[in-house]
C-alpha positions in Angstrom: 27.9 -7.7 3.3 24.5 -7.5 1.5 21.5 -9.1 3.1 19.9 -9.8 -0.3 23.0 -11.8 -1.3 22.9 -14.1 1.7 22.0 -17.7 1.0 19.6 -19.7 3.1 22.4 -21.5 5.0 24.1 -18.1 5.6 21.0 -16.8 7.3 20.6 -20.0 9.3 24.3 -19.6 10.4 23.8 -16.0 11.5 20.6 -17.0 13.4 22.7 -19.8 15.0 25.1 -17.1 16.3 22.4 -14.8 17.5 20.3 -17.4 19.3 23.2 -19.2 20.8 23.9 -22.9 20.2 21.5 -24.5 22.8 18.5 -22.6 21.5 19.6 -22.8 17.9 20.0 -26.6 18.0 16.5 -26.8 19.5 15.1 -24.6 16.7 16.9 -26.6 13.9 16.1 -30.0 15.5 14.1 -31.1 12.5 17.1 -30.7 10.1 19.3 -33.7 9.0 22.6 -33.9 10.9 24.5 -33.1 7.7 22.7 -29.7 7.3 23.0 -28.9 11.0 26.8 -29.6 10.7 27.0 -27.4 7.6 25.2 -24.6 9.5 27.7 -24.9 12.4 30.7 -24.7 10.0 29.3 -21.7 8.2 28.5 -20.0 11.5 32.2 -20.4 12.5 33.3 -19.0 9.1 31.1 -15.9 9.5 32.1 -15.2 13.1 32.9 -11.5 13.5 31.9 -10.7 9.9 28.2 -10.0 10.1 27.1 -6.4 10.8 24.7 -5.9 13.7 22.0 -4.5 11.3 22.0 -7.7 9.3 21.8 -9.8 12.4 18.8 -7.8 13.6 17.1 -8.2 10.2 17.6 -11.9 10.2 16.3 -12.1 13.8 13.3 -10.0 12.8 12.5 -12.5 10.0 12.7 -15.3 12.5 10.3 -13.6 14.8 7.9 -12.9 12.0 7.9 -16.6 11.0 7.6 -17.8 14.6 4.6 -15.5 15.4 3.0 -16.3 12.0 3.1 -20.1 12.8 1.5 -19.5 16.2 -1.3 -17.4 14.8 -2.1 -19.7 12.0 -2.4 -22.6 14.3 -4.9 -20.6 16.4 -7.0 -19.3 13.5 -6.5 -21.6 10.5 -9.7 -20.5 8.8 -8.7 -16.8 8.6 -6.1 -17.5 5.9 -8.8 -18.2 3.4 -10.3 -14.8 4.0 -7.1 -13.2 2.7 -6.5 -15.3 -0.3 -7.0 -12.3 -2.6 -3.8 -10.8 -1.3 -1.7 -13.5 -3.0 -3.1 -12.3 -6.4 -1.5 -8.8 -5.8 2.0 -7.9 -6.9 4.4 -6.7 -4.3 3.9 -3.1 -5.4 0.1 -3.5 -5.2 0.3 -5.1 -1.7 2.5 -2.2 -0.5 0.0 0.3 -2.0 -2.9 -1.4 -0.2 -1.3 -1.7 3.2 1.2 1.2 3.5 -1.3 3.6 5.1 -3.1 1.1 7.2 -2.7 0.8 11.0 0.0 -1.6 12.2 -2.6 -4.1 13.5 -4.3 -4.4 10.1 -0.9 -4.5 8.3 0.3 -7.3 10.6 -2.8 -9.3 10.2 -2.7 -9.0 6.4 1.0 -9.8 5.8 0.7 -12.8 8.2 -1.6 -14.4 5.6 0.6 -14.1 2.5 3.6 -16.1 1.3 7.0 -15.6 3.0 8.5 -14.1 -0.1 5.7 -11.6 -0.5 5.8 -10.8 3.2 9.5 -10.3 3.3 9.3 -8.0 0.2 6.7 -5.9 2.0 8.7 -5.7 5.2 11.8 -4.7 3.3 10.0 -1.5 2.2 9.2 -0.4 5.8 11.4 1.9 7.8 12.7 0.8 11.3 9.8 2.3 13.3 7.1 0.8 11.0 8.8 -2.6 11.1 8.9 -2.5 14.9 5.3 -1.5 15.1 4.2 -4.3 12.9 6.3 -6.9 14.8 4.7 -5.8 18.1 1.2 -6.2 16.6 2.1 -9.6 15.3 2.5 -10.8 18.8 -1.0 -9.7 19.7 -2.9 -11.1 16.7 -4.5 -13.8 18.9 -6.4 -11.1 20.7 -8.3 -10.1 17.6 -11.8 -11.6 17.5 -12.6 -13.6 14.4 -15.5 -11.3 13.6 -13.1 -8.4 13.4 -10.7 -10.5 11.2 -13.6 -11.1 8.8 -14.4 -7.4 8.7 -10.8 -6.4 8.1 -10.5 -8.9 5.3 -13.7 -7.7 3.6 -12.6 -4.1 3.9 -9.2 -4.7 2.4 -10.6 -6.8 -0.4 -12.9 -3.9 -1.3 -10.0 -1.5 -1.3 -7.9 -3.8 -3.4 -10.5 -3.5 -6.2 -9.4 0.1 -6.7 -5.6 -0.5 -6.8 -3.9 0.6 -10.0 -2.6 -2.2 -12.2 1.0 -3.1 -11.5 2.2 -1.6 -14.8 0.9 1.8 -13.5 3.4 1.8 -10.7 6.3 2.1 -13.2 7.5 5.4 -14.6 4.9 6.7 -17.0 2.0 5.8 -14.8 1.9 9.1 -13.0 -1.2 10.4 -14.8 -3.3 7.4 -13.8 -2.0 7.4 -10.3 -2.8 11.2 -10.0 -6.3 10.5 -11.2 -6.7 7.9 -8.5 -5.3 10.2 -5.8 -7.7 12.9 -6.8 -10.6 10.6 -6.1 -9.3 9.8 -2.6 -9.6 11.7 0.7 -6.8 14.3 0.8 -5.2 13.0 4.0 -5.2 9.5 2.7 -3.8 10.6 -0.6 -1.1 12.7 1.2 -0.1 9.7 3.4 0.3 7.5 0.3 2.2 10.2 -1.6 4.6 10.6 1.3 5.3 6.9 1.1 5.9 7.0 -2.6 8.2 10.0 -2.2 10.3 8.0 0.3 10.4 4.7 -1.6 10.2 5.7 -5.3 11.3 9.3 -6.0 11.0 8.8 -9.8 7.3 7.8 -9.5 6.7 10.6 -7.1 8.0 13.1 -9.5 5.9 11.7 -12.3 2.7 11.8 -10.2 3.4 15.4 -9.2 3.3 16.4 -12.9 -0.5 15.7 -12.7 -1.6 15.7 -9.1 -2.9 19.0 -7.9 -3.3 20.0 -4.2 -4.6 23.0 -2.4 -1.0 23.7 -1.3 0.0 24.1 -4.9 -2.7 26.7 -5.4 -1.7 28.9 -2.5 2.0 28.8 -3.6 1.6 29.6 -7.3 3.8 32.3 -8.8 2.0 35.7 -9.0 1.3 35.6 -12.7 -0.5 32.3 -12.7 -2.1 33.0 -9.3 -3.6 36.2 -10.7 -5.3 34.2 -13.5 -6.7 31.7 -11.0 -7.8 33.8 -8.0 -9.6 36.4 -10.2 -11.9 33.6 -11.5 -15.5 34.8 -10.8 -16.6 31.2 -10.0 -14.6 31.3 -6.7 -17.2 31.5 -3.9 -15.8 33.9 -1.3 -17.4 32.0 1.6 -15.9 28.7 0.4 -12.6 30.6 0.0 -12.8 32.0 3.5 -13.3 28.5 5.0 -10.5 27.0 2.8 -7.9 29.4 4.1 -8.8 28.7 7.8 -5.6 28.2 9.7 -3.3 29.6 7.0 -0.8 32.4 7.8 -2.5 35.8 7.7 0.2 37.2 5.3 -0.4 34.3 2.8 -4.2 34.9 2.9 -3.8 38.7 2.4 -1.5 38.2 -0.6 -4.2 36.0 -2.2 -7.1 38.4 -1.4 -5.2 41.3 -3.0 -5.4 39.5 -6.3 -9.2 39.2 -6.2 -11.6 41.7 -7.6 -12.3 44.7 -5.3 -15.9 43.5 -4.7 -14.8 40.1 -3.4 -12.1 41.7 -1.3 -14.8 43.8 0.4 -17.0 40.7 1.0 -14.2 38.6 2.5 -14.7 37.9 6.2 -12.1 35.7 8.0 -13.6 32.9 10.0 -12.4 33.3 13.6 -14.3 30.5 15.4 -13.1 26.9 15.3 -14.4 24.9 12.4 -14.5 21.1 11.9 -11.5 19.9 10.0 -13.6 18.0 7.5 -15.4 21.2 6.5 -12.1 23.0 5.9 -10.9 20.1 3.8 -14.1 19.9 1.8 -13.8 23.7 1.0 -10.2 23.2 -0.2 -11.4 20.3 -2.3 -13.9 22.5 -4.0 -11.2 25.1 -4.8 -8.9 22.4 -6.2 -11.8 21.1 -8.4 -12.2 24.6 -9.8 -8.5 24.7 -10.7 -8.8 21.3 -12.3 -11.7 22.5 -14.5 -9.6 25.5 -15.5 -6.7 23.3 -16.5 -9.1 21.1 -18.4 -10.4 24.1 -20.3 -6.9 25.3 -21.1 -7.3 28.5 -19.0 -4.2 27.6 -17.0 -1.5 24.9 -17.3 -0.8 22.4 -14.6 2.9 22.7 -15.0 2.6 26.4 -14.2 0.5 25.7 -11.1 2.4 22.8 -9.4 5.1 23.7 -7.0 5.8 24.5 -3.3 6.0 22.2 -0.3 3.5 20.5 1.9 1.2 22.7 4.0 0.2 21.3 7.3 -3.6 21.2 7.7 -4.8 23.1 10.8 -8.3 23.3 12.3 
């Protein structure tokens, strides 16, 4: 049984089973008797045929709609603040909210149409969905001033979302350009979401998106061309490799000119993570300039897995 193939009456019939007749009859009290009778009949027909996972999803939908109605009655003016969300495609909405905290996500999707909301929820994994549902139950605790600030912040972010067509295959270059302009952790979080939900787009982006991890995992021939670049500042390099395995750092240093090898001093004391990330960004920018000049090819550089950032 496929959730997406269930009709409206099928979902009502399943909800009828899950809630039990007394509560379900109360919930459907506004329906004509003919429709209520049809739901009862369909519920009997589906008895024992509906997988638990589908029952849970339909119940989740019910909870979303119930909590949504409660919140909208308490803060009717907040809906207008989020009108811009309706102008976004499903892909754009997911891009905007996929890395936000559950509270912000819940508040935002509560303001959009049911179809758009369900499309977004369908992209979430079980844990993400549970987190958002929990936050939906607490929306009344959010002060209106905070609601306004969240809406303004999301609207500003929405101005930088790629056009819908760029989410299709072939849009990897523009997506990579956008990711390169973002904070590395934010870009990484989004890229992980893309890898899970759209492997084809992820592969296309990775043809153009360069990370520090790619640079430290290049094959020796390309690595030698890059790490011998005289524009690499040894102090910036020392900070950029803070937290990496000593063996990995040593293998890179050995490719550098003897003078720089002698100048290298590992940084032993703890350093702010933002400083380490900034130094890595500078190294990546140098690599991008070399790629732009044709000194190295990005397809020769990109490879390797994800390196955990360590203070």
